[in-house]
N, CA and C atoms of all chains as a GROMACS GRO file, in nm:
protein
  600
    1MET      N    1  -4.923  12.294   1.242
    1MET     CA    2  -4.792  12.306   1.243
    1MET      C    3  -4.731  12.208   1.126
    2GLU      N    4  -4.802  12.101   1.086
    2GLU     CA    5  -4.743  12.020   0.989
    2GLU      C    6  -4.772  12.094   0.849
    3ILE      N    7  -4.873  12.157   0.842
    3ILE     CA    8  -4.903  12.224   0.722
    3ILE      C    9  -4.804  12.340   0.692
    4ALA      N   10  -4.773  12.405   0.812
    4ALA     CA   11  -4.638  12.501   0.782
    4ALA      C   12  -4.519  12.437   0.750
    5PHE      N   13  -4.485  12.332   0.794
    5PHE     CA   14  -4.377  12.244   0.761
    5PHE      C   15  -4.381  12.214   0.598
    6GLN      N   16  -4.491  12.161   0.566
    6GLN     CA   17  -4.517  12.131   0.419
    6GLN      C   18  -4.502  12.246   0.331
    7VAL      N   19  -4.534  12.371   0.373
    7VAL     CA   20  -4.528  12.486   0.304
    7VAL      C   21  -4.371  12.532   0.287
    8PHE      N   22  -4.288  12.511   0.405
    8PHE     CA   23  -4.157  12.545   0.385
    8PHE      C   24  -4.070  12.451   0.299
    9PHE      N   25  -4.118  12.308   0.317
    9PHE     CA   26  -4.050  12.213   0.220
    9PHE      C   27  -4.084  12.255   0.077
   10GLY      N   28  -4.208  12.292   0.048
   10GLY     CA   29  -4.242  12.336  -0.067
   10GLY      C   30  -4.155  12.443  -0.140
   11ALA      N   31  -4.143  12.540  -0.042
   11ALA     CA   32  -4.060  12.671  -0.086
   11ALA      C   33  -3.940  12.620  -0.121
   12LEU      N   34  -3.859  12.530  -0.037
   12LEU     CA   35  -3.722  12.492  -0.064
   12LEU      C   36  -3.718  12.414  -0.192
   13PHE      N   37  -3.808  12.322  -0.204
   13PHE     CA   38  -3.825  12.252  -0.338
   13PHE      C   39  -3.818  12.336  -0.457
   14LEU      N   40  -3.897  12.459  -0.446
   14LEU     CA   41  -3.906  12.539  -0.565
   14LEU      C   42  -3.770  12.608  -0.592
   15CYS      N   43  -3.697  12.640  -0.486
   15CYS     CA   44  -3.566  12.704  -0.481
   15CYS      C   45  -3.489  12.599  -0.558
   16CYS      N   46  -3.485  12.476  -0.519
   16CYS     CA   47  -3.396  12.388  -0.583
   16CYS      C   48  -3.421  12.369  -0.736
   17PHE      N   49  -3.545  12.389  -0.772
   17PHE     CA   50  -3.581  12.368  -0.920
   17PHE      C   51  -3.542  12.495  -0.999
   18MET      N   52  -3.555  12.611  -0.912
   18MET     CA   53  -3.510  12.740  -0.994
   18MET      C   54  -3.351  12.711  -1.013
   19CYS      N   55  -3.272  12.673  -0.905
   19CYS     CA   56  -3.126  12.656  -0.926
   19CYS      C   57  -3.091  12.552  -1.036
   20LEU      N   58  -3.168  12.446  -1.050
   20LEU     CA   59  -3.145  12.345  -1.150
   20LEU      C   60  -3.176  12.417  -1.289
   21TYR      N   61  -3.278  12.487  -1.294
   21TYR     CA   62  -3.310  12.556  -1.426
   21TYR      C   63  -3.194  12.650  -1.458
   22ARG      N   64  -3.128  12.725  -1.383
   22ARG     CA   65  -3.013  12.795  -1.405
   22ARG      C   66  -2.900  12.732  -1.439
   23ILE      N   67  -2.874  12.606  -1.371
   23ILE     CA   68  -2.768  12.530  -1.408
   23ILE      C   69  -2.775  12.474  -1.548
   24GLY      N   70  -2.898  12.449  -1.588
   24GLY     CA   71  -2.922  12.388  -1.718
   24GLY      C   72  -2.914  12.487  -1.823
   25ARG      N   73  -2.962  12.603  -1.787
   25ARG     CA   74  -2.989  12.708  -1.891
   25ARG      C   75  -2.877  12.822  -1.909
   26GLY      N   76  -2.819  12.830  -1.786
   26GLY     CA   77  -2.704  12.945  -1.775
   26GLY      C   78  -2.640  12.974  -1.904
   27PRO      N   79  -2.637  13.086  -1.948
   27PRO     CA   80  -2.545  13.116  -2.076
   27PRO      C   81  -2.414  13.107  -2.063
   28THR      N   82  -2.348  13.136  -1.950
   28THR     CA   83  -2.200  13.122  -1.933
   28THR      C   84  -2.157  13.025  -1.820
   29ALA      N   85  -2.040  12.978  -1.816
   29ALA     CA   86  -1.986  12.896  -1.712
   29ALA      C   87  -2.007  12.942  -1.571
   30PRO      N   88  -1.972  13.080  -1.547
   30PRO     CA   89  -1.993  13.134  -1.403
   30PRO      C   90  -2.136  13.129  -1.378
   31ASP      N   91  -2.226  13.136  -1.450
   31ASP     CA   92  -2.370  13.122  -1.408
   31ASP      C   93  -2.397  12.988  -1.342
   32ARG      N   94  -2.341  12.882  -1.408
   32ARG     CA   95  -2.357  12.751  -1.366
   32ARG      C   96  -2.295  12.745  -1.228
   33ALA      N   97  -2.167  12.794  -1.213
   33ALA     CA   98  -2.104  12.780  -1.070
   33ALA      C   99  -2.186  12.844  -0.972
   34VAL      N  100  -2.222  12.969  -0.997
   34VAL     CA  101  -2.309  13.032  -0.908
   34VAL      C  102  -2.429  12.950  -0.857
   35ALA      N  103  -2.510  12.889  -0.963
   35ALA     CA  104  -2.616  12.814  -0.929
   35ALA      C  105  -2.590  12.691  -0.856
   36ILE      N  106  -2.469  12.641  -0.876
   36ILE     CA  107  -2.429  12.511  -0.800
   36ILE      C  108  -2.411  12.559  -0.655
   37ASP      N  109  -2.340  12.667  -0.637
   37ASP     CA  110  -2.307  12.703  -0.501
   37ASP      C  111  -2.440  12.735  -0.435
   38ILE      N  112  -2.537  12.796  -0.491
   38ILE     CA  113  -2.654  12.833  -0.420
   38ILE      C  114  -2.742  12.708  -0.400
   39LEU      N  115  -2.747  12.616  -0.482
   39LEU     CA  116  -2.780  12.481  -0.469
   39LEU      C  117  -2.749  12.425  -0.340
   40GLY      N  118  -2.617  12.424  -0.323
   40GLY     CA  119  -2.562  12.352  -0.200
   40GLY      C  120  -2.598  12.410  -0.072
   41ILE      N  121  -2.609  12.546  -0.085
   41ILE     CA  122  -2.654  12.619   0.048
   41ILE      C  123  -2.806  12.599   0.077
   42VAL      N  124  -2.877  12.596  -0.027
   42VAL     CA  125  -3.043  12.568  -0.001
   42VAL      C  126  -3.044  12.425   0.045
   43ILE      N  127  -2.964  12.320   0.008
   43ILE     CA  128  -2.984  12.187   0.043
   43ILE      C  129  -2.947  12.172   0.191
   44VAL      N  130  -2.834  12.258   0.226
   44VAL     CA  131  -2.798  12.264   0.385
   44VAL      C  132  -2.920  12.296   0.462
   45GLY      N  133  -2.989  12.409   0.421
   45GLY     CA  134  -3.105  12.442   0.501
   45GLY      C  135  -3.211  12.330   0.488
   46PHE      N  136  -3.231  12.264   0.368
   46PHE     CA  137  -3.320  12.162   0.351
   46PHE      C  138  -3.292  12.048   0.458
   47CYS      N  139  -3.183  12.005   0.480
   47CYS     CA  140  -3.125  11.902   0.569
   47CYS      C  141  -3.166  11.952   0.717
   48ALA      N  142  -3.137  12.067   0.745
   48ALA     CA  143  -3.164  12.125   0.879
   48ALA      C  144  -3.312  12.112   0.913
   49LEU      N  145  -3.398  12.148   0.827
   49LEU     CA  146  -3.547  12.135   0.841
   49LEU      C  147  -3.585  11.981   0.856
   50MET      N  148  -3.511  11.906   0.779
   50MET     CA  149  -3.555  11.764   0.767
   50MET      C  150  -3.528  11.712   0.929
   51ALA      N  151  -3.404  11.763   0.988
   51ALA     CA  152  -3.359  11.710   1.121
   51ALA      C  153  -3.473  11.746   1.221
   52VAL      N  154  -3.526  11.868   1.204
   52VAL     CA  155  -3.633  11.906   1.294
   52VAL      C  156  -3.758  11.818   1.276
   53VAL      N  157  -3.793  11.798   1.155
   53VAL     CA  158  -3.923  11.727   1.123
   53VAL      C  159  -3.920  11.580   1.176
   54THR      N  160  -3.812  11.522   1.150
   54THR     CA  161  -3.801  11.384   1.178
   54THR      C  162  -3.753  11.352   1.333
   55GLY      N  163  -3.681  11.458   1.373
   55GLY     CA  164  -3.630  11.444   1.512
   55GLY      C  165  -3.507  11.355   1.537
   56LYS      N  166  -3.443  11.343   1.384
   56LYS     CA  167  -3.317  11.263   1.410
   56LYS      C  168  -3.189  11.351   1.400
   57ASP      N  169  -3.092  11.314   1.479
   57ASP     CA  170  -2.982  11.410   1.490
   57ASP      C  171  -2.887  11.409   1.347
   58PHE      N  172  -2.891  11.298   1.285
   58PHE     CA  173  -2.770  11.285   1.206
   58PHE      C  174  -2.803  11.373   1.075
   59TYR      N  175  -2.920  11.416   1.049
   59TYR     CA  176  -2.938  11.512   0.934
   59TYR      C  177  -2.852  11.635   0.942
   60ILE      N  178  -2.831  11.677   1.071
   60ILE     CA  179  -2.756  11.806   1.097
   60ILE      C  180  -2.611  11.779   1.048
   61ASN      N  181  -2.556  11.652   1.083
   61ASN     CA  182  -2.431  11.608   1.042
   61ASN      C  183  -2.407  11.618   0.893
   62ILE      N  184  -2.532  11.559   0.815
   62ILE     CA  185  -2.528  11.568   0.677
   62ILE      C  186  -2.515  11.709   0.623
   63ALA      N  187  -2.586  11.805   0.711
   63ALA     CA  188  -2.590  11.956   0.657
   63ALA      C  189  -2.441  12.000   0.662
   64ILE      N  190  -2.381  11.978   0.770
   64ILE     CA  191  -2.242  12.029   0.792
   64ILE      C  192  -2.152  11.968   0.695
   65THR      N  193  -2.157  11.844   0.660
   65THR     CA  194  -2.064  11.784   0.559
   65THR      C  195  -2.105  11.841   0.422
   66TRP      N  196  -2.231  11.858   0.401
   66TRP     CA  197  -2.270  11.914   0.268
   66TRP      C  198  -2.214  12.058   0.242
   67ALA      N  199  -2.218  12.140   0.371
   67ALA     CA  200  -2.150  12.273   0.346
   67ALA      C  201  -2.012  12.272   0.311
   68LEU      N  202  -1.945  12.193   0.385
   68LEU     CA  203  -1.791  12.171   0.368
   68LEU      C  204  -1.762  12.140   0.219
   69LEU      N  205  -1.839  12.026   0.167
   69LEU     CA  206  -1.797  11.970   0.042
   69LEU      C  207  -1.844  12.067  -0.073
   70SER      N  208  -1.957  12.164  -0.036
   70SER     CA  209  -2.001  12.249  -0.144
   70SER      C  210  -1.910  12.369  -0.149
   71PHE      N  211  -1.861  12.394  -0.031
   71PHE     CA  212  -1.750  12.510  -0.034
   71PHE      C  213  -1.622  12.474  -0.102
   72ILE      N  214  -1.576  12.357  -0.080
   72ILE     CA  215  -1.454  12.317  -0.156
   72ILE      C  216  -1.474  12.304  -0.293
   73GLY      N  217  -1.592  12.243  -0.345
   73GLY     CA  218  -1.619  12.244  -0.486
   73GLY      C  219  -1.623  12.378  -0.547
   74THR      N  220  -1.697  12.463  -0.473
   74THR     CA  221  -1.701  12.622  -0.550
   74THR      C  222  -1.579  12.678  -0.559
   75ILE      N  223  -1.486  12.671  -0.463
   75ILE     CA  224  -1.358  12.721  -0.468
   75ILE      C  225  -1.286  12.646  -0.588
   76GLY      N  226  -1.291  12.530  -0.605
   76GLY     CA  227  -1.231  12.457  -0.728
   76GLY      C  228  -1.289  12.521  -0.854
   77LEU      N  229  -1.414  12.525  -0.860
   77LEU     CA  230  -1.479  12.587  -1.000
   77LEU      C  231  -1.426  12.720  -1.004
   78ALA      N  232  -1.417  12.811  -0.912
   78ALA     CA  233  -1.379  12.950  -0.916
   78ALA      C  234  -1.219  12.955  -0.962
   79LYS      N  235  -1.144  12.862  -0.919
   79LYS     CA  236  -0.995  12.869  -0.952
   79LYS      C  237  -0.987  12.816  -1.096
   80TYR      N  238  -1.091  12.710  -1.138
   80TYR     CA  239  -1.079  12.668  -1.280
   80TYR      C  240  -1.129  12.786  -1.366
   81LEU      N  241  -1.225  12.861  -1.330
   81LEU     CA  242  -1.272  12.971  -1.412
   81LEU      C  243  -1.152  13.086  -1.438
   82GLU      N  244  -1.077  13.095  -1.319
   82GLU     CA  245  -0.981  13.208  -1.332
   82GLU      C  246  -0.857  13.146  -1.419
   83GLY      N  247  -0.850  13.020  -1.441
   83GLY     CA  248  -0.753  12.959  -1.526
   83GLY      C  249  -0.608  12.955  -1.448
   84ARG      N  250  -0.619  12.907  -1.324
   84ARG     CA  251  -0.493  12.903  -1.242
   84ARG      C  252  -0.488  12.768  -1.169
   85GLY      N  253  -0.366  12.732  -1.120
   85GLY     CA  254  -0.371  12.618  -1.029
   85GLY      C  255  -0.411  12.654  -0.884
   86PHE      N  256  -0.422  12.557  -0.795
   86PHE     CA  257  -0.476  12.574  -0.655
   86PHE      C  258  -0.372  12.651  -0.567
   87ASP      N  259  -0.244  12.641  -0.604
   87ASP     CA  260  -0.145  12.686  -0.512
   87ASP      C  261  -0.094  12.814  -0.521
   88GLU      N  262  -0.174  12.890  -0.631
   88GLU     CA  263  -0.134  13.041  -0.657
   88GLU      C  264  -0.220  13.135  -0.570
   89MET      N  265  -4.446  12.716   2.291
   89MET     CA  266  -4.394  12.843   2.265
   89MET      C  267  -4.270  12.851   2.175
   90ASN      N  268  -4.186  12.770   2.234
   90ASN     CA  269  -4.049  12.736   2.157
   90ASN      C  270  -4.088  12.704   2.009
   91SER      N  271  -4.177  12.618   1.989
   91SER     CA  272  -4.196  12.569   1.845
   91SER      C  273  -4.250  12.660   1.761
   92ILE      N  274  -4.331  12.775   1.829
   92ILE     CA  275  -4.389  12.854   1.735
   92ILE      C  276  -4.290  12.962   1.700
   93ALA      N  277  -4.184  12.995   1.793
   93ALA     CA  278  -4.077  13.091   1.758
   93ALA      C  279  -3.984  13.029   1.661
   94ALA      N  280  -3.970  12.881   1.670
   94ALA     CA  281  -3.878  12.813   1.567
   94ALA      C  282  -3.959  12.827   1.426
   95ALA      N  283  -4.086  12.805   1.440
   95ALA     CA  284  -4.146  12.799   1.297
   95ALA      C  285  -4.147  12.940   1.233
   96VAL      N  286  -4.159  13.051   1.331
   96VAL     CA  287  -4.130  13.170   1.269
   96VAL      C  288  -4.005  13.187   1.183
   97CYS      N  289  -3.909  13.145   1.260
   97CYS     CA  290  -3.765  13.156   1.202
   97CYS      C  291  -3.760  13.086   1.070
   98PHE      N  292  -3.821  12.955   1.072
   98PHE     CA  293  -3.810  12.875   0.947
   98PHE      C  294  -3.895  12.941   0.836
   99GLY      N  295  -4.004  13.003   0.878
   99GLY     CA  296  -4.069  13.082   0.772
   99GLY      C  297  -3.993  13.194   0.707
  100ILE      N  298  -3.939  13.267   0.800
  100ILE     CA  299  -3.852  13.375   0.737
  100ILE      C  300  -3.728  13.329   0.653
  101GLY      N  301  -3.676  13.220   0.706
  101GLY     CA  302  -3.562  13.167   0.637
  101GLY      C  303  -3.614  13.111   0.490
  102ALA      N  304  -3.728  13.029   0.496
  102ALA     CA  305  -3.775  12.980   0.342
  102ALA      C  306  -3.823  13.096   0.270
  103LEU      N  307  -3.877  13.201   0.310
  103LEU     CA  308  -3.902  13.319   0.240
  103LEU      C  309  -3.787  13.380   0.171
  104PHE      N  310  -3.687  13.398   0.261
  104PHE     CA  311  -3.559  13.470   0.193
  104PHE      C  312  -3.497  13.379   0.088
  105ASN      N  313  -3.499  13.249   0.117
  105ASN     CA  314  -3.435  13.161   0.025
  105ASN      C  315  -3.524  13.159  -0.105
  106LEU      N  316  -3.648  13.174  -0.100
  106LEU     CA  317  -3.741  13.172  -0.235
  106LEU      C  318  -3.695  13.306  -0.293
  107LEU      N  319  -3.693  13.416  -0.228
  107LEU     CA  320  -3.666  13.540  -0.288
  107LEU      C  321  -3.526  13.542  -0.363
  108GLY      N  322  -3.427  13.493  -0.280
  108GLY     CA  323  -3.286  13.478  -0.343
  108GLY      C  324  -3.286  13.419  -0.474
  109CYS      N  325  -3.365  13.282  -0.479
  109CYS     CA  326  -3.371  13.210  -0.596
  109CYS      C  327  -3.449  13.269  -0.705
  110ILE      N  328  -3.552  13.347  -0.660
  110ILE     CA  329  -3.617  13.411  -0.776
  110ILE      C  330  -3.522  13.508  -0.848
  111GLY      N  331  -3.442  13.578  -0.752
  111GLY     CA  332  -3.328  13.677  -0.801
  111GLY      C  333  -3.234  13.595  -0.904
  112LEU      N  334  -3.205  13.483  -0.860
  112LEU     CA  335  -3.123  13.389  -0.949
  112LEU      C  336  -3.166  13.370  -1.077
  113LEU      N  337  -3.306  13.369  -1.087
  113LEU     CA  338  -3.360  13.328  -1.212
  113LEU      C  339  -3.398  13.448  -1.294
  114ARG      N  340  -3.425  13.568  -1.229
  114ARG     CA  341  -3.471  13.683  -1.308
  114ARG      C  342  -3.372  13.783  -1.346
  115LEU      N  343  -3.254  13.774  -1.279
  115LEU     CA  344  -3.176  13.907  -1.307
  115LEU      C  345  -3.095  13.892  -1.433
  116PRO      N  346  -3.034  14.000  -1.487
  116PRO     CA  347  -2.972  13.987  -1.620
  116PRO      C  348  -2.838  13.929  -1.646
  117ASP      N  349  -2.758  13.951  -1.549
  117ASP     CA  350  -2.615  13.911  -1.566
  117ASP      C  351  -2.551  13.835  -1.453
  118VAL      N  352  -2.426  13.770  -1.468
  118VAL     CA  353  -2.374  13.687  -1.359
  118VAL      C  354  -2.354  13.765  -1.231
  119TYR      N  355  -2.300  13.898  -1.239
  119TYR     CA  356  -2.280  13.966  -1.119
  119TYR      C  357  -2.408  13.991  -1.045
  120ASN      N  358  -2.506  14.038  -1.118
  120ASN     CA  359  -2.630  14.066  -1.045
  120ASN      C  360  -2.692  13.939  -0.969
  121ARG      N  361  -2.688  13.840  -1.054
  121ARG     CA  362  -2.740  13.714  -1.007
  121ARG      C  363  -2.678  13.681  -0.879
  122LEU      N  364  -2.525  13.684  -0.869
  122LEU     CA  365  -2.444  13.653  -0.769
  122LEU      C  366  -2.479  13.743  -0.643
  123GLN      N  367  -2.484  13.850  -0.653
  123GLN     CA  368  -2.504  13.927  -0.531
  123GLN      C  369  -2.655  13.913  -0.472
  124ALA      N  370  -2.752  13.900  -0.560
  124ALA     CA  371  -2.889  13.879  -0.507
  124ALA      C  372  -2.898  13.730  -0.450
  125ALA      N  373  -2.849  13.630  -0.502
  125ALA     CA  374  -2.866  13.499  -0.459
  125ALA      C  375  -2.778  13.477  -0.350
  126THR      N  376  -2.655  13.510  -0.344
  126THR     CA  377  -2.580  13.487  -0.228
  126THR      C  378  -2.618  13.547  -0.100
  127LYS      N  379  -2.655  13.675  -0.106
  127LYS     CA  380  -2.702  13.732   0.030
  127LYS      C  381  -2.817  13.676   0.079
  128CYS      N  382  -2.916  13.670  -0.011
  128CYS     CA  383  -3.049  13.622   0.045
  128CYS      C  384  -3.046  13.488   0.094
  129VAL      N  385  -2.988  13.403  -0.001
  129VAL     CA  386  -2.969  13.258   0.053
  129VAL      C  387  -2.896  13.228   0.168
  130THR      N  388  -2.789  13.306   0.188
  130THR     CA  389  -2.718  13.290   0.299
  130THR      C  390  -2.794  13.339   0.429
  131PHE      N  391  -2.862  13.441   0.422
  131PHE     CA  392  -2.939  13.499   0.530
  131PHE      C  393  -3.049  13.394   0.547
  132GLY      N  394  -3.122  13.348   0.458
  132GLY     CA  395  -3.236  13.244   0.495
  132GLY      C  396  -3.175  13.121   0.542
  133THR      N  397  -3.059  13.066   0.500
  133THR     CA  398  -3.016  12.936   0.560
  133THR      C  399  -2.965  12.979   0.717
  134LEU      N  400  -2.922  13.092   0.730
  134LEU     CA  401  -2.862  13.131   0.877
  134LEU      C  402  -2.999  13.111   0.960
  135PHE      N  403  -3.111  13.186   0.912
  135PHE     CA  404  -3.222  13.172   0.985
  135PHE      C  405  -3.299  13.045   1.018
  136ILE      N  406  -3.269  12.955   0.926
  136ILE     CA  407  -3.326  12.808   0.941
  136ILE      C  408  -3.222  12.753   1.049
  137MET      N  409  -3.106  12.778   1.051
  137MET     CA  410  -3.031  12.726   1.156
  137MET      C  411  -3.067  12.786   1.299
  138VAL      N  412  -3.094  12.904   1.292
  138VAL     CA  413  -3.139  12.965   1.420
  138VAL      C  414  -3.264  12.918   1.462
  139GLY      N  415  -3.359  12.878   1.378
  139GLY     CA  416  -3.474  12.811   1.409
  139GLY      C  417  -3.447  12.674   1.474
  140VAL      N  418  -3.346  12.594   1.408
  140VAL     CA  419  -3.316  12.463   1.465
  140VAL      C  420  -3.257  12.482   1.603
  141LEU      N  421  -3.180  12.591   1.635
  141LEU     CA  422  -3.130  12.612   1.768
  141LEU      C  423  -3.245  12.644   1.869
  142VAL      N  424  -3.352  12.727   1.822
  142VAL     CA  425  -3.438  12.749   1.910
  142VAL      C  426  -3.535  12.629   1.931
  143TRP      N  427  -3.542  12.550   1.844
  143TRP     CA  428  -3.635  12.428   1.853
  143TRP      C  429  -3.572  12.337   1.946
  144SER      N  430  -3.442  12.315   1.935
  144SER     CA  431  -3.386  12.210   2.021
  144SER      C  432  -3.325  12.263   2.142
  145GLY      N  433  -3.295  12.378   2.166
  145GLY     CA  434  -3.235  12.434   2.281
  145GLY      C  435  -3.072  12.395   2.268
  146ILE      N  436  -3.003  12.403   2.396
  146ILE     CA  437  -2.856  12.372   2.390
  146ILE      C  438  -2.857  12.220   2.402
  147SER      N  439  -2.855  12.146   2.293
  147SER     CA  440  -2.830  12.002   2.298
  147SER      C  441  -2.731  11.960   2.195
  148ALA      N  442  -2.718  11.835   2.164
  148ALA     CA  443  -2.614  11.803   2.052
  148ALA      C  444  -2.651  11.877   1.935
  149MET      N  445  -2.783  11.873   1.900
  149MET     CA  446  -2.835  11.935   1.777
  149MET      C  447  -2.803  12.071   1.763
  150GLY      N  448  -2.840  12.124   1.883
  150GLY     CA  449  -2.832  12.280   1.870
  150GLY      C  450  -2.682  12.319   1.854
  151VAL      N  451  -2.613  12.259   1.926
  151VAL     CA  452  -2.454  12.299   1.911
  151VAL      C  453  -2.407  12.276   1.769
  152LYS      N  454  -2.465  12.174   1.700
  152LYS     CA  455  -2.414  12.148   1.563
  152LYS      C  456  -2.476  12.246   1.483
  153ALA      N  457  -2.583  12.279   1.524
  153ALA     CA  458  -2.649  12.396   1.428
  153ALA      C  459  -2.586  12.529   1.447
  154ILE      N  460  -2.521  12.555   1.565
  154ILE     CA  461  -2.432  12.680   1.572
  154ILE      C  462  -2.304  12.666   1.491
  155LEU      N  463  -2.251  12.531   1.485
  155LEU     CA  464  -2.112  12.516   1.407
  155LEU      C  465  -2.158  12.541   1.268
  156CYS      N  466  -2.262  12.477   1.216
  156CYS     CA  467  -2.293  12.499   1.079
  156CYS      C  468  -2.322  12.630   1.039
  157LEU      N  469  -2.388  12.710   1.135
  157LEU     CA  470  -2.430  12.846   1.105
  157LEU      C  471  -2.280  12.933   1.086
  158VAL      N  472  -2.196  12.909   1.185
  158VAL     CA  473  -2.077  12.989   1.174
  158VAL      C  474  -2.000  12.955   1.037
  159PHE      N  475  -2.014  12.814   1.016
  159PHE     CA  476  -1.936  12.775   0.889
  159PHE      C  477  -1.999  12.843   0.761
  160ILE      N  478  -2.132  12.845   0.757
  160ILE     CA  479  -2.196  12.893   0.638
  160ILE      C  480  -2.173  13.062   0.631
  161LEU      N  481  -2.174  13.117   0.750
  161LEU     CA  482  -2.155  13.266   0.759
  161LEU      C  483  -2.010  13.304   0.714
  162ILE      N  484  -1.910  13.221   0.732
  162ILE     CA  485  -1.783  13.264   0.681
  162ILE      C  486  -1.758  13.216   0.544
  163THR      N  487  -1.803  13.090   0.495
  163THR     CA  488  -1.760  13.030   0.362
  163THR      C  489  -1.837  13.082   0.253
  164SER      N  490  -1.973  13.119   0.267
  164SER     CA  491  -2.052  13.171   0.158
  164SER      C  492  -2.018  13.285   0.085
  165PRO      N  493  -1.974  13.406   0.168
  165PRO     CA  494  -1.923  13.518   0.096
  165PRO      C  495  -1.788  13.500   0.036
  166THR      N  496  -1.696  13.402   0.102
  166THR     CA  497  -1.567  13.374   0.043
  166THR      C  498  -1.585  13.326  -0.112
  167ALA      N  499  -1.692  13.214  -0.104
  167ALA     CA  500  -1.714  13.156  -0.227
  167ALA      C  501  -1.767  13.238  -0.337
  168ALA      N  502  -1.854  13.326  -0.295
  168ALA     CA  503  -1.914  13.426  -0.382
  168ALA      C  504  -1.806  13.511  -0.436
  169HIS      N  505  -1.717  13.568  -0.356
  169HIS     CA  506  -1.615  13.649  -0.405
  169HIS      C  507  -1.531  13.576  -0.496
  170ALA      N  508  -1.480  13.461  -0.472
  170ALA     CA  509  -1.384  13.381  -0.557
  170ALA      C  510  -1.469  13.350  -0.695
  171ILE      N  511  -1.605  13.333  -0.698
  171ILE     CA  512  -1.665  13.316  -0.827
  171ILE      C  513  -1.667  13.445  -0.889
  172ALA      N  514  -1.699  13.554  -0.839
  172ALA     CA  515  -1.702  13.694  -0.897
  172ALA      C  516  -1.551  13.723  -0.961
  173ARG      N  517  -1.458  13.687  -0.893
  173ARG     CA  518  -1.330  13.726  -0.958
  173ARG      C  519  -1.283  13.625  -1.059
  174GLY      N  520  -1.332  13.493  -1.053
  174GLY     CA  521  -1.310  13.409  -1.172
  174GLY      C  522  -1.388  13.446  -1.283
  175ALA      N  523  -1.523  13.495  -1.261
  175ALA     CA  524  -1.597  13.534  -1.371
  175ALA      C  525  -1.528  13.647  -1.440
  176HIS      N  526  -1.481  13.741  -1.358
  176HIS     CA  527  -1.435  13.875  -1.432
  176HIS      C  528  -1.303  13.837  -1.505
  177ARG      N  529  -1.213  13.765  -1.437
  177ARG     CA  530  -1.085  13.738  -1.493
  177ARG      C  531  -1.109  13.644  -1.632
  178SER      N  532  -1.211  13.566  -1.634
  178SER     CA  533  -1.237  13.465  -1.740
  178SER      C  534  -1.311  13.543  -1.854
  179GLY      N  535  -1.335  13.682  -1.829
  179GLY     CA  536  -1.379  13.759  -1.945
  179GLY      C  537  -1.518  13.785  -1.961
  180VAL      N  538  -1.598  13.746  -1.851
  180VAL     CA  539  -1.742  13.781  -1.888
  180VAL      C  540  -1.783  13.912  -1.861
  181ARG      N  541  -1.847  13.975  -1.979
  181ARG     CA  542  -1.884  14.111  -1.979
  181ARG      C  543  -1.999  14.149  -1.880
  182LEU      N  544  -1.981  14.275  -1.820
  182LEU     CA  545  -2.108  14.318  -1.753
  182LEU      C  546  -2.214  14.350  -1.841
  183TRP      N  547  -2.336  14.362  -1.758
  183TRP     CA  548  -2.465  14.378  -1.842
  183TRP      C  549  -2.442  14.517  -1.902
  184LYS      N  550  -2.516  14.531  -2.029
  184LYS     CA  551  -2.494  14.644  -2.099
  184LYS      C  552  -2.556  14.783  -2.028
  185LYS      N  553  -2.632  14.786  -1.933
  185LYS     CA  554  -2.674  14.896  -1.877
  185LYS      C  555  -2.597  14.918  -1.745
  186SER      N  556  -2.505  14.836  -1.705
  186SER     CA  557  -2.415  14.855  -1.592
  186SER      C  558  -2.342  14.985  -1.600
  187VAL      N  559  -2.325  15.072  -1.492
  187VAL     CA  560  -2.266  15.207  -1.523
  187VAL      C  561  -2.114  15.203  -1.474
  188LYS      N  562  -2.058  15.111  -1.410
  188LYS     CA  563  -1.931  15.123  -1.344
  188LYS      C  564  -1.860  14.993  -1.323
  189ASP      N  565  -1.742  14.975  -1.374
  189ASP     CA  566  -1.677  14.867  -1.350
  189ASP      C  567  -1.520  14.883  -1.288
  190ALA      N  568  -1.547  14.901  -1.162
  190ALA     CA  569  -1.425  14.956  -1.084
  190ALA      C  570  -1.290  14.855  -1.091
  191TYR      N  571  -1.328  14.728  -1.087
  191TYR     CA  572  -1.219  14.629  -1.077
  191TYR      C  573  -1.141  14.641  -1.208
  192ARG      N  574  -1.204  14.666  -1.335
  192ARG     CA  575  -1.134  14.675  -1.450
  192ARG      C  576  -1.046  14.794  -1.468
  193GLU      N  577  -1.106  14.903  -1.395
  193GLU     CA  578  -1.026  15.032  -1.409
  193GLU      C  579  -0.908  15.023  -1.319
  194ASP      N  580  -0.913  14.945  -1.201
  194ASP     CA  581  -0.801  14.917  -1.115
  194ASP      C  582  -0.699  14.848  -1.180
  195THR      N  583  -0.740  14.728  -1.234
  195THR     CA  584  -0.631  14.654  -1.302
  195THR      C  585  -0.560  14.707  -1.435
  196GLU      N  586  -0.636  14.780  -1.498
  196GLU     CA  587  -0.587  14.865  -1.612
  196GLU      C  588  -0.486  14.966  -1.565
  197THR      N  589  -0.516  15.044  -1.455
  197THR     CA  590  -0.403  15.140  -1.407
  197THR      C  591  -0.279  15.057  -1.353
  198GLU      N  592  -0.311  14.951  -1.288
  198GLU     CA  593  -0.191  14.882  -1.248
  198GLU      C  594  -0.097  14.830  -1.337
  199GLY      N  595  -0.165  14.786  -1.470
  199GLY     CA  596  -0.080  14.739  -1.581
  199GLY      C  597   0.000  14.851  -1.637
  200LYS      N  598  -0.040  14.974  -1.632
  200LYS     CA  599   0.041  15.076  -1.699
  200LYS      C  600   0.158  15.122  -1.626
   0.00000   0.00000   0.00000
């Protein structure tokens, strides 16, 4: 079972590095916004796995908070790309 | 038994996350990357949350996992839609082999 969890953590680490590559390399600004959004969701899954492995509750709270903040940040980036204010 | 079912859920979730991120790395333009990455990664993370629920049963952790699941299910497509709209309005071109741009046709006919 421990080996299985190590494989899952390795897969999610690989996902994070792919997103970081796209953030650094991405030719346009929306590419970077997409990669930041995806990185946030991957990290939420990572925190949930961490909660199961360590058996501590508070990692799930971190996951919920991270999902909230990631969503707000992504909406802000999208509005910035569109060139409008937040109230339109 | 519960732990094996949960591990299967985690495995499906990690696999879908990996495939989505490979799509993010490999596809040619913003819109293709957006649709591959958003759908696959949302599904994968949902499966990880279902795995947490199966692992812990209806406890504090399980209920929080349900909350997080519903939240991701609502917000992730919304964020993807907002980014696609922002990218299109900020003037990012489609890939040169794309065949149809319905959003631009609609906005052009509205303008006339």
